[in-house]
Kinemage of the C-alpha trace (Angstrom):
@kinemage 1
@onewidth
@group {chain A} dominant
@subgroup {mainchain}
@vectorlist {calphas} color= white
{ca met a 1} P -0.026 0.093 0.047
{ca lys a 2} L 2.986 2.394 0.715
{ca glu a 3} L 3.630 2.349 -3.046
{ca glu a 4} L 0.103 3.551 -3.973
{ca glu a 5} L 0.000 6.341 -1.311
{ca glu a 6} L 3.151 7.592 -2.889
{ca ile a 7} L 1.555 7.802 -6.279
{ca ile a 8} L -1.671 9.295 -4.896
{ca gly a 9} L -0.081 12.097 -2.654
{ca lys a 10} L -1.501 13.644 0.330
{ca ile a 11} L -4.916 12.142 0.600
{ca ser a 12} L -4.904 8.531 1.601
{ca pro a 13} L -7.312 6.115 -0.118
{ca gln a 14} L -8.938 5.640 3.269
{ca asp a 15} L -9.610 9.262 3.566
{ca ala a 16} L -11.019 9.540 0.188
{ca leu a 17} L -13.236 6.625 0.931
{ca arg a 18} L -14.428 8.579 4.093
{ca met a 19} L -15.036 11.786 2.345
{ca leu a 20} L -17.023 10.000 -0.595
{ca glu a 21} L -19.205 8.084 1.914
{ca ala a 22} L -19.899 11.321 3.978
{ca glu a 23} L -21.237 12.569 0.620
{ca gly a 24} L -23.449 9.452 0.156
{ca leu a 25} L -21.199 7.563 -2.414
{ca ser a 26} L -20.397 4.089 -1.325
{ca ile a 27} L -17.439 2.510 -3.199
{ca ser a 28} L -14.525 0.041 -2.488
{ca leu a 29} L -11.119 1.160 -1.274
{ca glu a 30} L -9.831 -0.320 -4.532
{ca gln a 31} L -12.142 1.971 -6.349
{ca ala a 32} L -11.052 5.013 -4.100
{ca ile a 33} L -7.464 4.201 -5.138
{ca asn a 34} L -8.477 4.396 -8.772
{ca val a 35} L -10.252 7.525 -8.337
{ca leu a 36} L -7.335 9.257 -6.584
{ca ala a 37} L -4.957 7.995 -9.378
{ca ile a 38} L -7.219 9.536 -12.143
{ca leu a 39} L -7.699 12.668 -10.136
{ca arg a 40} L -3.713 12.998 -10.061
{ca lys a 41} L -3.601 12.410 -13.674
{ca ile a 42} L -6.199 15.109 -14.369
{ca ala a 43} L -4.186 17.498 -11.974
{ca asn a 44} L -0.774 16.837 -13.625
{ca ile a 45} L -2.329 17.564 -17.142
{ca ala a 46} L -4.144 20.703 -16.070
{ca val a 47} L -0.679 22.024 -14.428
{ca ser a 48} L 1.148 21.066 -17.607
{ca lys a 49} L -1.158 22.670 -19.988
{ca tyr a 50} L -1.130 25.900 -17.913
{ca leu a 51} L 2.500 26.102 -17.814
{ca glu a 52} L 2.651 25.657 -21.620
{ca arg a 53} L 1.095 29.054 -22.115
């Protein structure tokens, strides 16, 4: 799990799971890991595009 947390960053999959459950969305821990990975990729793309200007 340590490797996954390094990829994901500051929000742990467990934290993401708790936040999503608080909003009424029930997902598995594996799905939370995937959601965070996708969000990280989107953030990296957005920053790269912004810096290209």
